A tleap script that builds the chain and sets N, CA, C and O, in Angstrom:
source leaprc.protein.ff14SB
mol = sequence {
  NMET PRO THR GLN HIE PRO PRO ILE TYR LEU
  VAL SER ALA CYS LEU VAL GLY LEU CYS SER
  ARG TYR ASP GLY GLN ILE LYS PRO ASN ARG
  GLU CYS ARG GLN CYS LEU ARG ASN GLY ILE
  TRP ILE PRO PHE CYS PRO GLU GLN MET GLY
  GLY LEU SER THR PRO ARG THR ALA ALA ASP
  LEU THR ASP GLY ASP GLY HIE ALA VAL LEU
  ALA GLY LYS ALA LYS VAL ILE ASP ARG ASN
  GLY MET ASP VAL SER ARG GLN PHE ILE LYS
  GLY ALA LYS GLN SER LEU LEU LEU ALA ARG
  SER GLN THR VAL THR SER ILE PHE LEU LYS
  SER GLY SER PRO SER CYS GLY VAL SER GLY
  ILE ILE GLY VAL ALA ALA ALA LEU LEU GLN
  GLN HIE GLY PHE HIE LEU THR GLU CPHE
}
set mol.1.N position { 84.046 22.608 70.636 }
set mol.1.CA position { 82.788 23.112 70.373 }
set mol.1.C position { 82.441 23.660 72.081 }
set mol.1.O position { 82.680 22.980 73.079 }
set mol.2.N position { 81.851 24.992 72.078 }
set mol.2.CA position { 81.282 25.083 73.431 }
set mol.2.C position { 80.193 24.356 73.963 }
set mol.2.O position { 79.267 23.969 73.250 }
set mol.3.N position { 80.257 24.152 75.178 }
set mol.3.CA position { 79.268 23.449 75.866 }
set mol.3.C position { 78.125 24.458 76.362 }
set mol.3.O position { 78.423 25.552 76.842 }
set mol.4.N position { 76.925 24.070 76.235 }
set mol.4.CA position { 75.621 25.246 76.377 }
set mol.4.C position { 75.287 24.594 77.824 }
set mol.4.O position { 75.005 23.415 78.034 }
set mol.5.N position { 75.405 25.859 78.968 }
set mol.5.CA position { 74.995 25.404 80.122 }
set mol.5.C position { 73.661 25.852 80.466 }
set mol.5.O position { 73.228 26.910 80.011 }
set mol.6.N position { 72.879 25.004 81.359 }
set mol.6.CA position { 71.674 25.090 81.511 }
set mol.6.C position { 71.214 26.596 82.388 }
set mol.6.O position { 71.806 26.885 83.428 }
set mol.7.N position { 70.330 27.300 81.943 }
set mol.7.CA position { 69.595 28.445 82.442 }
set mol.7.C position { 69.772 28.515 83.843 }
set mol.7.O position { 69.523 27.407 84.317 }
set mol.8.N position { 70.107 29.365 84.747 }
set mol.8.CA position { 70.061 29.649 85.636 }
set mol.8.C position { 68.979 30.759 86.623 }
set mol.8.O position { 69.302 31.947 86.604 }
set mol.9.N position { 68.061 30.465 87.237 }
set mol.9.CA position { 66.841 31.184 87.870 }
set mol.9.C position { 66.996 31.513 89.111 }
set mol.9.O position { 67.269 30.576 89.862 }
set mol.10.N position { 66.910 32.530 89.561 }
set mol.10.CA position { 66.283 33.001 90.577 }
set mol.10.C position { 64.787 32.821 90.998 }
set mol.10.O position { 63.930 33.266 90.235 }
set mol.11.N position { 64.414 32.203 92.151 }
set mol.11.CA position { 63.135 31.998 92.434 }
set mol.11.C position { 62.793 32.313 94.104 }
set mol.11.O position { 63.529 32.033 95.050 }
set mol.12.N position { 61.729 32.841 94.147 }
set mol.12.CA position { 60.865 33.040 95.478 }
set mol.12.C position { 60.966 31.940 95.979 }
set mol.12.O position { 60.451 31.024 95.337 }
set mol.13.N position { 61.711 31.564 97.405 }
set mol.13.CA position { 62.022 30.511 98.069 }
set mol.13.C position { 60.261 29.643 98.296 }
set mol.13.O position { 60.038 28.432 98.282 }
set mol.14.N position { 59.447 30.578 98.452 }
set mol.14.CA position { 58.096 30.041 98.847 }
set mol.14.C position { 57.390 29.114 97.529 }
set mol.14.O position { 56.470 28.297 97.479 }
set mol.15.N position { 58.043 29.520 96.824 }
set mol.15.CA position { 57.276 28.970 95.301 }
set mol.15.C position { 57.702 27.620 95.070 }
set mol.15.O position { 57.114 26.839 94.322 }
set mol.16.N position { 58.924 27.318 95.849 }
set mol.16.CA position { 59.680 25.836 95.663 }
set mol.16.C position { 59.353 25.037 96.981 }
set mol.16.O position { 59.891 23.942 97.145 }
set mol.17.N position { 58.505 25.539 97.911 }
set mol.17.CA position { 58.041 24.799 99.000 }
set mol.17.C position { 59.120 25.338 100.142 }
set mol.17.O position { 58.834 24.734 101.175 }
set mol.18.N position { 59.905 25.959 100.309 }
set mol.18.CA position { 60.792 26.304 101.486 }
set mol.18.C position { 59.949 26.887 102.329 }
set mol.18.O position { 58.887 27.317 101.878 }
set mol.19.N position { 60.243 27.013 103.679 }
set mol.19.CA position { 59.339 27.594 104.721 }
set mol.19.C position { 60.045 29.059 104.840 }
set mol.19.O position { 60.935 29.433 105.604 }
set mol.20.N position { 59.265 29.832 103.709 }
set mol.20.CA position { 59.823 31.370 103.741 }
set mol.20.C position { 58.582 32.373 103.963 }
set mol.20.O position { 58.704 33.534 104.353 }
set mol.21.N position { 57.244 31.670 103.619 }
set mol.21.CA position { 56.285 32.837 103.356 }
set mol.21.C position { 55.983 33.054 104.868 }
set mol.21.O position { 56.358 32.293 105.760 }
set mol.22.N position { 55.080 34.469 105.082 }
set mol.22.CA position { 54.809 35.247 106.091 }
set mol.22.C position { 54.145 34.474 107.206 }
set mol.22.O position { 54.323 34.724 108.399 }
set mol.23.N position { 53.302 33.436 106.696 }
set mol.23.CA position { 52.692 32.804 107.763 }
set mol.23.C position { 53.277 31.359 108.040 }
set mol.23.O position { 52.747 30.639 108.886 }
set mol.24.N position { 54.503 30.901 107.231 }
set mol.24.CA position { 54.843 29.782 107.843 }
set mol.24.C position { 54.435 28.750 107.160 }
set mol.24.O position { 55.083 27.714 107.309 }
set mol.25.N position { 53.362 28.742 106.310 }
set mol.25.CA position { 53.022 27.651 105.759 }
set mol.25.C position { 53.882 27.202 104.166 }
set mol.25.O position { 54.684 27.989 103.663 }
set mol.26.N position { 53.691 26.406 103.790 }
set mol.26.CA position { 54.354 25.604 102.778 }
set mol.26.C position { 53.557 25.330 101.564 }
set mol.26.O position { 52.952 24.259 101.510 }
set mol.27.N position { 53.473 26.299 100.429 }
set mol.27.CA position { 52.869 26.035 99.538 }
set mol.27.C position { 53.413 26.277 98.316 }
set mol.27.O position { 53.402 27.414 97.844 }
set mol.28.N position { 54.012 25.107 97.596 }
set mol.28.CA position { 54.814 24.963 96.476 }
set mol.28.C position { 53.928 25.511 95.286 }
set mol.28.O position { 52.709 25.388 95.403 }
set mol.29.N position { 54.449 26.111 94.139 }
set mol.29.CA position { 53.635 26.210 93.063 }
set mol.29.C position { 54.030 25.142 92.158 }
set mol.29.O position { 55.240 24.974 92.005 }
set mol.30.N position { 53.182 24.359 91.505 }
set mol.30.CA position { 53.364 23.518 90.610 }
set mol.30.C position { 53.775 24.288 89.269 }
set mol.30.O position { 54.889 24.088 88.785 }
set mol.31.N position { 52.984 25.058 88.748 }
set mol.31.CA position { 53.450 25.578 87.521 }
set mol.31.C position { 55.016 26.258 87.452 }
set mol.31.O position { 55.873 26.157 86.574 }
set mol.32.N position { 55.026 26.936 88.649 }
set mol.32.CA position { 56.825 27.503 88.805 }
set mol.32.C position { 57.870 26.179 88.502 }
set mol.32.O position { 58.825 26.157 87.725 }
set mol.33.N position { 57.317 24.999 89.453 }
set mol.33.CA position { 58.319 24.206 89.506 }
set mol.33.C position { 58.556 23.527 88.059 }
set mol.33.O position { 59.664 23.087 87.754 }
set mol.34.N position { 57.522 23.475 87.248 }
set mol.34.CA position { 57.842 22.937 85.947 }
set mol.34.C position { 58.590 23.810 84.970 }
set mol.34.O position { 59.231 23.338 84.031 }
set mol.35.N position { 58.479 25.191 85.241 }
set mol.35.CA position { 59.496 26.086 84.417 }
set mol.35.C position { 61.024 26.044 85.088 }
set mol.35.O position { 61.961 26.617 84.533 }
set mol.36.N position { 61.162 25.395 86.191 }
set mol.36.CA position { 62.382 25.400 86.631 }
set mol.36.C position { 63.245 23.880 86.164 }
set mol.36.O position { 64.464 23.799 86.323 }
set mol.37.N position { 62.547 22.900 85.666 }
set mol.37.CA position { 62.998 21.714 85.547 }
set mol.37.C position { 64.328 21.382 84.804 }
set mol.37.O position { 65.084 20.450 85.079 }
set mol.38.N position { 64.476 22.268 83.855 }
set mol.38.CA position { 65.338 22.205 82.837 }
set mol.38.C position { 66.649 23.126 82.979 }
set mol.38.O position { 67.497 23.294 82.102 }
set mol.39.N position { 66.636 23.688 84.265 }
set mol.39.CA position { 67.570 24.759 84.434 }
set mol.39.C position { 68.294 24.633 86.040 }
set mol.39.O position { 68.229 23.598 86.704 }
set mol.40.N position { 68.734 25.438 86.336 }
set mol.40.CA position { 69.931 25.519 87.783 }
set mol.40.C position { 68.970 26.815 88.699 }
set mol.40.O position { 68.997 28.023 88.462 }
set mol.41.N position { 68.289 26.215 89.605 }
set mol.41.CA position { 67.619 27.493 90.356 }
set mol.41.C position { 67.945 27.913 91.546 }
set mol.41.O position { 68.448 26.989 92.186 }
set mol.42.N position { 67.891 28.830 92.099 }
set mol.42.CA position { 68.700 29.278 93.308 }
set mol.42.C position { 67.413 30.158 94.160 }
set mol.42.O position { 67.098 31.316 93.887 }
set mol.43.N position { 66.701 29.213 95.365 }
set mol.43.CA position { 65.688 30.374 95.685 }
set mol.43.C position { 66.186 31.321 96.751 }
set mol.43.O position { 67.277 31.217 97.312 }
set mol.44.N position { 65.449 32.080 96.935 }
set mol.44.CA position { 65.799 33.496 97.814 }
set mol.44.C position { 64.570 33.766 98.407 }
set mol.44.O position { 63.581 33.213 97.925 }
set mol.45.N position { 64.433 34.555 99.416 }
set mol.45.CA position { 63.450 35.499 100.036 }
set mol.45.C position { 63.902 36.757 100.652 }
set mol.45.O position { 64.524 36.852 101.709 }
set mol.46.N position { 63.494 37.779 99.823 }
set mol.46.CA position { 63.953 39.032 100.016 }
set mol.46.C position { 63.696 39.419 101.397 }
set mol.46.O position { 64.564 40.132 101.901 }
set mol.47.N position { 62.675 39.101 102.136 }
set mol.47.CA position { 61.999 39.359 103.228 }
set mol.47.C position { 62.842 38.938 104.378 }
set mol.47.O position { 63.090 39.625 105.368 }
set mol.48.N position { 63.309 37.565 104.101 }
set mol.48.CA position { 64.346 37.011 105.280 }
set mol.48.C position { 65.745 37.504 105.043 }
set mol.48.O position { 66.537 37.590 105.981 }
set mol.49.N position { 66.068 37.830 103.815 }
set mol.49.CA position { 67.170 38.437 103.475 }
set mol.49.C position { 67.692 39.901 104.202 }
set mol.49.O position { 68.766 40.280 104.670 }
set mol.50.N position { 66.428 40.470 104.048 }
set mol.50.CA position { 66.121 41.543 104.836 }
set mol.50.C position { 66.518 41.618 106.611 }
set mol.50.O position { 67.023 42.509 107.294 }
set mol.51.N position { 66.080 40.403 106.895 }
set mol.51.CA position { 66.099 40.212 108.605 }
set mol.51.C position { 64.784 39.985 109.278 }
set mol.51.O position { 64.662 39.815 110.491 }
set mol.52.N position { 63.732 39.994 108.341 }
set mol.52.CA position { 62.649 39.496 108.787 }
set mol.52.C position { 62.516 37.971 109.291 }
set mol.52.O position { 63.297 37.224 108.702 }
set mol.53.N position { 61.766 37.396 110.171 }
set mol.53.CA position { 61.745 36.171 110.508 }
set mol.53.C position { 60.734 35.336 109.733 }
set mol.53.O position { 60.180 35.983 108.844 }
set mol.54.N position { 60.357 34.081 109.840 }
set mol.54.CA position { 59.466 33.398 109.495 }
set mol.54.C position { 58.960 32.544 110.615 }
set mol.54.O position { 59.862 32.073 111.307 }
set mol.55.N position { 57.819 32.248 110.940 }
set mol.55.CA position { 56.417 33.410 110.635 }
set mol.55.C position { 56.865 34.928 110.780 }
set mol.55.O position { 57.816 35.238 111.498 }
set mol.56.N position { 56.129 35.853 110.061 }
set mol.56.CA position { 56.360 37.140 110.407 }
set mol.56.C position { 54.740 37.809 110.366 }
set mol.56.O position { 53.819 37.211 109.811 }
set mol.57.N position { 54.579 39.098 111.027 }
set mol.57.CA position { 53.392 39.533 110.686 }
set mol.57.C position { 53.316 40.116 109.139 }
set mol.57.O position { 54.224 40.700 108.548 }
set mol.58.N position { 51.920 39.786 108.610 }
set mol.58.CA position { 51.831 40.325 107.129 }
set mol.58.C position { 52.045 41.898 106.992 }
set mol.58.O position { 51.881 42.670 107.936 }
set mol.59.N position { 52.406 42.262 105.789 }
set mol.59.CA position { 52.877 43.881 105.769 }
set mol.59.C position { 52.114 43.986 104.424 }
set mol.59.O position { 51.912 43.082 103.613 }
set mol.60.N position { 51.779 45.127 104.371 }
set mol.60.CA position { 51.364 46.104 103.226 }
set mol.60.C position { 52.305 47.115 102.678 }
set mol.60.O position { 53.235 47.565 103.346 }
set mol.61.N position { 51.982 47.562 101.120 }
set mol.61.CA position { 52.556 48.634 100.756 }
set mol.61.C position { 51.656 49.523 101.341 }
set mol.61.O position { 50.534 49.035 101.480 }
set mol.62.N position { 51.808 50.878 101.797 }
set mol.62.CA position { 51.115 51.961 101.835 }
set mol.62.C position { 51.758 53.339 101.289 }
set mol.62.O position { 52.918 53.747 101.347 }
set mol.63.N position { 50.608 53.902 100.746 }
set mol.63.CA position { 51.087 55.357 99.772 }
set mol.63.C position { 51.787 55.045 98.401 }
set mol.63.O position { 52.289 55.966 97.757 }
set mol.64.N position { 51.818 53.896 98.007 }
set mol.64.CA position { 52.228 53.747 96.764 }
set mol.64.C position { 53.124 52.319 96.451 }
set mol.64.O position { 53.039 51.471 97.339 }
set mol.65.N position { 53.841 52.032 95.453 }
set mol.65.CA position { 54.243 50.762 95.187 }
set mol.65.C position { 55.666 50.660 95.634 }
set mol.65.O position { 56.246 51.477 96.349 }
set mol.66.N position { 56.222 49.423 95.066 }
set mol.66.CA position { 57.908 49.291 95.450 }
set mol.66.C position { 58.837 50.391 94.841 }
set mol.66.O position { 59.875 50.740 95.402 }
set mol.67.N position { 58.440 50.868 93.764 }
set mol.67.CA position { 59.338 51.932 93.301 }
set mol.67.C position { 59.286 53.018 94.362 }
set mol.67.O position { 60.409 53.398 94.691 }
set mol.68.N position { 58.443 53.518 94.881 }
set mol.68.CA position { 58.046 54.570 95.612 }
set mol.68.C position { 58.803 54.285 97.108 }
set mol.68.O position { 59.596 55.118 97.548 }
set mol.69.N position { 58.550 53.277 97.706 }
set mol.69.CA position { 59.210 52.847 98.921 }
set mol.69.C position { 60.595 53.009 98.556 }
set mol.69.O position { 61.196 53.855 99.217 }
set mol.70.N position { 61.275 52.377 97.626 }
set mol.70.CA position { 62.776 52.560 97.137 }
set mol.70.C position { 63.253 54.119 97.254 }
set mol.70.O position { 64.314 54.450 97.783 }
set mol.71.N position { 62.212 55.120 96.620 }
set mol.71.CA position { 62.467 56.336 96.737 }
set mol.71.C position { 62.013 57.311 97.983 }
set mol.71.O position { 61.985 58.541 97.960 }
set mol.72.N position { 61.695 56.519 98.984 }
set mol.72.CA position { 61.241 57.176 100.130 }
set mol.72.C position { 59.753 57.854 100.034 }
set mol.72.O position { 59.397 58.625 100.925 }
set mol.73.N position { 59.194 57.655 99.318 }
set mol.73.CA position { 57.911 58.366 99.114 }
set mol.73.C position { 56.774 57.399 99.662 }
set mol.73.O position { 55.683 57.884 99.960 }
set mol.74.N position { 57.031 55.949 99.809 }
set mol.74.CA position { 55.842 55.115 100.478 }
set mol.74.C position { 56.523 53.988 101.618 }
set mol.74.O position { 57.708 53.791 101.886 }
set mol.75.N position { 55.783 53.603 101.946 }
set mol.75.CA position { 56.216 52.656 103.555 }
set mol.75.C position { 55.661 51.248 102.999 }
set mol.75.O position { 54.813 50.988 102.146 }
set mol.76.N position { 56.460 50.454 103.804 }
set mol.76.CA position { 55.780 48.797 103.976 }
set mol.76.C position { 55.484 48.954 105.590 }
set mol.76.O position { 56.395 49.141 106.397 }
set mol.77.N position { 54.438 48.880 105.868 }
set mol.77.CA position { 53.787 48.607 107.291 }
set mol.77.C position { 53.268 47.560 107.560 }
set mol.77.O position { 52.421 47.188 106.749 }
set mol.78.N position { 53.537 46.642 108.789 }
set mol.78.CA position { 53.044 45.392 108.841 }
set mol.78.C position { 51.547 45.713 109.701 }
set mol.78.O position { 51.144 46.724 110.275 }
set mol.79.N position { 51.075 44.641 109.537 }
set mol.79.CA position { 49.424 44.642 110.420 }
set mol.79.C position { 49.475 44.702 111.706 }
set mol.79.O position { 48.477 44.355 112.337 }
set mol.80.N position { 50.607 45.140 112.370 }
set mol.80.CA position { 50.606 45.524 114.021 }
set mol.80.C position { 50.806 47.124 114.115 }
set mol.80.O position { 50.830 47.698 115.204 }
set mol.81.N position { 50.983 47.963 112.572 }
set mol.81.CA position { 51.285 49.123 112.427 }
set mol.81.C position { 53.106 49.449 112.416 }
set mol.81.O position { 53.531 50.582 112.193 }
set mol.82.N position { 53.956 48.356 112.669 }
set mol.82.CA position { 55.396 48.734 112.298 }
set mol.82.C position { 55.804 48.866 111.046 }
set mol.82.O position { 55.553 48.068 110.143 }
set mol.83.N position { 56.607 50.127 110.926 }
set mol.83.CA position { 57.174 50.506 109.635 }
set mol.83.C position { 58.245 49.049 109.471 }
set mol.83.O position { 59.109 48.712 110.280 }
set mol.84.N position { 57.971 48.521 108.502 }
set mol.84.CA position { 59.174 47.285 108.096 }
set mol.84.C position { 59.839 47.723 106.960 }
set mol.84.O position { 60.636 46.894 106.522 }
set mol.85.N position { 59.737 49.102 106.147 }
set mol.85.CA position { 60.600 49.459 105.103 }
set mol.85.C position { 61.848 49.207 105.351 }
set mol.85.O position { 62.385 48.668 104.383 }
set mol.86.N position { 62.468 49.352 106.149 }
set mol.86.CA position { 63.962 49.420 105.901 }
set mol.86.C position { 64.517 47.676 105.767 }
set mol.86.O position { 65.622 47.433 105.282 }
set mol.87.N position { 63.792 46.800 106.154 }
set mol.87.CA position { 64.117 45.352 106.221 }
set mol.87.C position { 63.933 45.179 105.061 }
set mol.87.O position { 64.842 44.527 104.547 }
set mol.88.N position { 62.569 45.689 103.897 }
set mol.88.CA position { 62.234 45.145 102.869 }
set mol.88.C position { 63.112 46.025 102.005 }
set mol.88.O position { 63.399 45.396 100.987 }
set mol.89.N position { 63.625 47.170 102.010 }
set mol.89.CA position { 64.576 47.588 101.285 }
set mol.89.C position { 65.842 46.965 101.284 }
set mol.89.O position { 66.448 46.720 100.240 }
set mol.90.N position { 66.324 46.662 102.565 }
set mol.90.CA position { 67.662 45.725 102.578 }
set mol.90.C position { 67.513 44.422 101.852 }
set mol.90.O position { 68.351 44.129 101.000 }
set mol.91.N position { 66.571 43.662 102.104 }
set mol.91.CA position { 66.250 42.627 101.321 }
set mol.91.C position { 66.316 42.879 99.780 }
set mol.91.O position { 67.033 42.283 98.976 }
set mol.92.N position { 65.528 43.764 99.561 }
set mol.92.CA position { 65.744 44.089 98.046 }
set mol.92.C position { 67.164 44.266 97.428 }
set mol.92.O position { 67.434 43.727 96.355 }
set mol.93.N position { 67.999 44.964 98.054 }
set mol.93.CA position { 69.283 45.207 97.820 }
set mol.93.C position { 70.017 44.041 97.839 }
set mol.93.O position { 70.785 43.762 96.919 }
set mol.94.N position { 69.842 43.288 98.862 }
set mol.94.CA position { 70.501 41.752 98.988 }
set mol.94.C position { 70.332 40.728 97.625 }
set mol.94.O position { 71.157 39.998 97.076 }
set mol.95.N position { 68.781 41.023 97.303 }
set mol.95.CA position { 68.326 40.261 96.251 }
set mol.95.C position { 68.835 40.682 94.955 }
set mol.95.O position { 68.788 39.813 94.084 }
set mol.96.N position { 69.271 41.716 94.653 }
set mol.96.CA position { 69.976 42.325 93.441 }
set mol.96.C position { 71.257 41.858 93.414 }
set mol.96.O position { 71.761 41.283 92.449 }
set mol.97.N position { 71.984 42.176 94.818 }
set mol.97.CA position { 73.237 41.412 94.564 }
set mol.97.C position { 73.464 39.959 94.160 }
set mol.97.O position { 74.348 39.518 93.425 }
set mol.98.N position { 72.280 39.165 94.922 }
set mol.98.CA position { 72.382 37.786 94.457 }
set mol.98.C position { 72.146 37.573 93.030 }
set mol.98.O position { 72.701 36.653 92.428 }
set mol.99.N position { 71.073 38.666 92.280 }
set mol.99.CA position { 71.082 38.506 90.819 }
set mol.99.C position { 72.269 38.809 90.201 }
set mol.99.O position { 72.491 38.161 89.178 }
set mol.100.N position { 73.088 39.610 90.534 }
set mol.100.CA position { 74.227 40.179 90.131 }
set mol.100.C position { 75.170 39.314 89.673 }
set mol.100.O position { 75.704 39.326 88.564 }
set mol.101.N position { 75.441 38.188 91.025 }
set mol.101.CA position { 76.488 37.552 91.172 }
set mol.101.C position { 76.401 36.292 90.266 }
set mol.101.O position { 77.363 35.535 90.129 }
set mol.102.N position { 75.174 36.096 89.638 }
set mol.102.CA position { 74.825 34.931 88.883 }
set mol.102.C position { 74.873 35.368 87.456 }
set mol.102.O position { 75.082 36.542 87.150 }
set mol.103.N position { 74.701 34.526 86.687 }
set mol.103.CA position { 74.415 34.543 85.140 }
set mol.103.C position { 72.614 34.038 84.916 }
set mol.103.O position { 72.218 33.044 84.307 }
set mol.104.N position { 71.869 34.964 85.543 }
set mol.104.CA position { 70.415 34.841 85.764 }
set mol.104.C position { 69.800 35.018 84.576 }
set mol.104.O position { 70.008 36.036 83.915 }
set mol.105.N position { 68.971 34.048 84.167 }
set mol.105.CA position { 68.064 34.007 82.758 }
set mol.105.C position { 66.825 34.541 83.090 }
set mol.105.O position { 66.523 35.443 82.308 }
set mol.106.N position { 65.873 34.303 84.070 }
set mol.106.CA position { 64.901 34.918 84.576 }
set mol.106.C position { 64.878 34.884 86.078 }
set mol.106.O position { 65.532 34.161 86.830 }
set mol.107.N position { 64.137 35.661 86.316 }
set mol.107.CA position { 63.861 35.871 88.050 }
set mol.107.C position { 62.216 35.238 88.143 }
set mol.107.O position { 61.372 35.698 87.373 }
set mol.108.N position { 61.864 34.202 89.102 }
set mol.108.CA position { 60.438 34.133 89.251 }
set mol.108.C position { 60.198 34.307 90.710 }
set mol.108.O position { 60.702 33.783 91.704 }
set mol.109.N position { 59.132 35.338 90.506 }
set mol.109.CA position { 58.816 35.771 91.816 }
set mol.109.C position { 57.105 35.408 92.439 }
set mol.109.O position { 56.206 35.304 91.604 }
set mol.110.N position { 56.884 35.288 93.494 }
set mol.110.CA position { 55.385 35.303 94.155 }
set mol.110.C position { 54.603 36.514 94.035 }
set mol.110.O position { 54.760 37.585 94.621 }
set mol.111.N position { 53.655 36.139 93.102 }
set mol.111.CA position { 52.701 37.346 93.206 }
set mol.111.C position { 51.612 37.653 94.187 }
set mol.111.O position { 51.027 36.827 94.887 }
set mol.112.N position { 51.412 38.964 94.148 }
set mol.112.CA position { 50.964 39.506 95.403 }
set mol.112.C position { 51.702 39.798 96.572 }
set mol.112.O position { 51.061 40.297 97.498 }
set mol.113.N position { 52.724 39.628 96.708 }
set mol.113.CA position { 53.599 39.912 97.912 }
set mol.113.C position { 54.139 41.320 97.736 }
set mol.113.O position { 54.386 41.814 96.636 }
set mol.114.N position { 54.293 41.887 98.821 }
set mol.114.CA position { 54.638 43.404 98.979 }
set mol.114.C position { 56.534 43.464 98.567 }
set mol.114.O position { 57.181 44.506 98.456 }
set mol.115.N position { 57.102 41.989 98.400 }
set mol.115.CA position { 58.435 42.201 98.160 }
set mol.115.C position { 58.482 41.830 96.577 }
set mol.115.O position { 59.232 42.352 95.752 }
set mol.116.N position { 57.390 40.680 96.298 }
set mol.116.CA position { 57.852 40.341 94.865 }
set mol.116.C position { 56.666 40.066 94.006 }
set mol.116.O position { 56.700 39.169 93.164 }
set mol.117.N position { 55.524 40.883 94.217 }
set mol.117.CA position { 54.659 41.154 93.389 }
set mol.117.C position { 55.095 42.055 92.145 }
set mol.117.O position { 55.779 43.067 92.303 }
set mol.118.N position { 54.689 41.652 91.000 }
set mol.118.CA position { 55.197 42.333 89.843 }
set mol.118.C position { 53.736 42.836 89.314 }
set mol.118.O position { 53.635 44.063 89.343 }
set mol.119.N position { 52.824 42.289 88.937 }
set mol.119.CA position { 51.562 42.709 88.271 }
set mol.119.C position { 50.955 43.552 89.761 }
set mol.119.O position { 51.240 43.383 90.947 }
set mol.120.N position { 49.965 44.545 89.044 }
set mol.120.CA position { 49.277 45.026 90.142 }
set mol.120.C position { 49.966 46.080 90.754 }
set mol.120.O position { 50.304 47.057 90.086 }
set mol.121.N position { 50.248 45.979 92.119 }
set mol.121.CA position { 51.146 46.886 92.673 }
set mol.121.C position { 52.437 46.113 92.939 }
set mol.121.O position { 52.518 45.078 93.601 }
set mol.122.N position { 53.557 46.837 92.258 }
set mol.122.CA position { 54.823 46.169 92.119 }
set mol.122.C position { 55.795 45.877 93.637 }
set mol.122.O position { 56.171 46.868 94.262 }
set mol.123.N position { 56.061 44.830 94.018 }
set mol.123.CA position { 56.780 44.969 95.320 }
set mol.123.C position { 58.295 45.283 95.389 }
set mol.123.O position { 58.948 45.320 94.347 }
set mol.124.N position { 58.859 45.508 96.577 }
set mol.124.CA position { 60.048 46.411 96.791 }
set mol.124.C position { 61.187 45.766 96.020 }
set mol.124.O position { 61.952 46.418 95.310 }
set mol.125.N position { 61.263 44.431 96.198 }
set mol.125.CA position { 62.538 43.533 95.622 }
set mol.125.C position { 62.147 43.683 93.859 }
set mol.125.O position { 63.030 43.982 93.055 }
set mol.126.N position { 60.917 43.464 93.495 }
set mol.126.CA position { 60.610 43.146 92.309 }
set mol.126.C position { 60.869 44.496 91.457 }
set mol.126.O position { 61.095 44.416 90.250 }
set mol.127.N position { 60.826 45.829 92.176 }
set mol.127.CA position { 60.907 47.135 91.568 }
set mol.127.C position { 62.421 47.292 91.398 }
set mol.127.O position { 62.971 47.616 90.345 }
set mol.128.N position { 63.055 47.014 92.607 }
set mol.128.CA position { 64.701 47.106 92.276 }
set mol.128.C position { 64.944 46.405 91.038 }
set mol.128.O position { 65.359 47.028 90.060 }
set mol.129.N position { 64.702 45.056 90.989 }
set mol.129.CA position { 65.393 43.914 90.216 }
set mol.129.C position { 64.993 44.376 88.507 }
set mol.129.O position { 65.797 44.210 87.590 }
set mol.130.N position { 63.734 44.916 88.338 }
set mol.130.CA position { 63.173 45.511 87.349 }
set mol.130.C position { 63.858 46.706 86.732 }
set mol.130.O position { 63.933 46.916 85.522 }
set mol.131.N position { 64.405 47.553 87.800 }
set mol.131.CA position { 64.980 48.895 87.434 }
set mol.131.C position { 66.409 48.411 86.851 }
set mol.131.O position { 66.835 49.034 85.879 }
set mol.132.N position { 67.146 47.398 87.346 }
set mol.132.CA position { 68.315 46.940 86.923 }
set mol.132.C position { 68.132 45.770 85.720 }
set mol.132.O position { 68.988 44.923 85.467 }
set mol.133.N position { 66.885 45.899 85.059 }
set mol.133.CA position { 66.936 45.018 83.773 }
set mol.133.C position { 66.570 43.583 83.780 }
set mol.133.O position { 66.386 42.982 82.722 }
set mol.134.N position { 66.440 42.909 85.154 }
set mol.134.CA position { 66.060 41.631 84.987 }
set mol.134.C position { 64.720 41.251 84.458 }
set mol.134.O position { 63.804 42.073 84.426 }
set mol.135.N position { 64.604 40.204 84.104 }
set mol.135.CA position { 63.386 39.492 83.107 }
set mol.135.C position { 62.469 38.960 84.658 }
set mol.135.O position { 63.035 38.104 85.338 }
set mol.136.N position { 61.564 39.311 84.979 }
set mol.136.CA position { 60.803 38.766 85.881 }
set mol.136.C position { 59.315 38.113 85.555 }
set mol.136.O position { 58.463 38.442 84.730 }
set mol.137.N position { 59.345 37.273 86.336 }
set mol.137.CA position { 58.119 36.506 85.960 }
set mol.137.C position { 57.272 35.939 87.415 }
set mol.137.O position { 57.804 35.260 88.293 }
set mol.138.N position { 55.877 36.391 87.409 }
set mol.138.CA position { 55.336 35.896 88.499 }
set mol.138.C position { 54.356 34.932 88.639 }
set mol.138.O position { 53.403 34.863 87.862 }
set mol.139.N position { 54.565 33.972 89.837 }
set mol.139.CA position { 53.524 33.143 89.747 }
set mol.139.C position { 52.359 33.208 91.175 }
set mol.139.O position { 51.364 32.483 91.193 }
savepdb mol mol.pdb
quit
């Protein structure tokens, strides 16, 4: 009789209390942690994976959403005016590699993030993961 393996989730590292938020604060999400309790979860941060430090200057999508950034039609600009699009795209690609390397059931992402936001303006990593058919939930 085959054994059933627990679900595998990728989760924004900040949601589980790892120090990855742009401001260096630790604010775990209780609701997200509840959803993870019966599975195996792998924390990740697209912005760190793209080479940005923690803490880092907050950044915003300009002239479009994450899909537009990936297409070269929009940018991610930090609040000091620095273009960090390259780091966000690199982090999105690294996130996709991680997701593809596992048998991922779902990906839990941080709402409102220029990398991970899903509703409203979709972030860069969320857009790339969505384009490749991954199920995304935001908290």
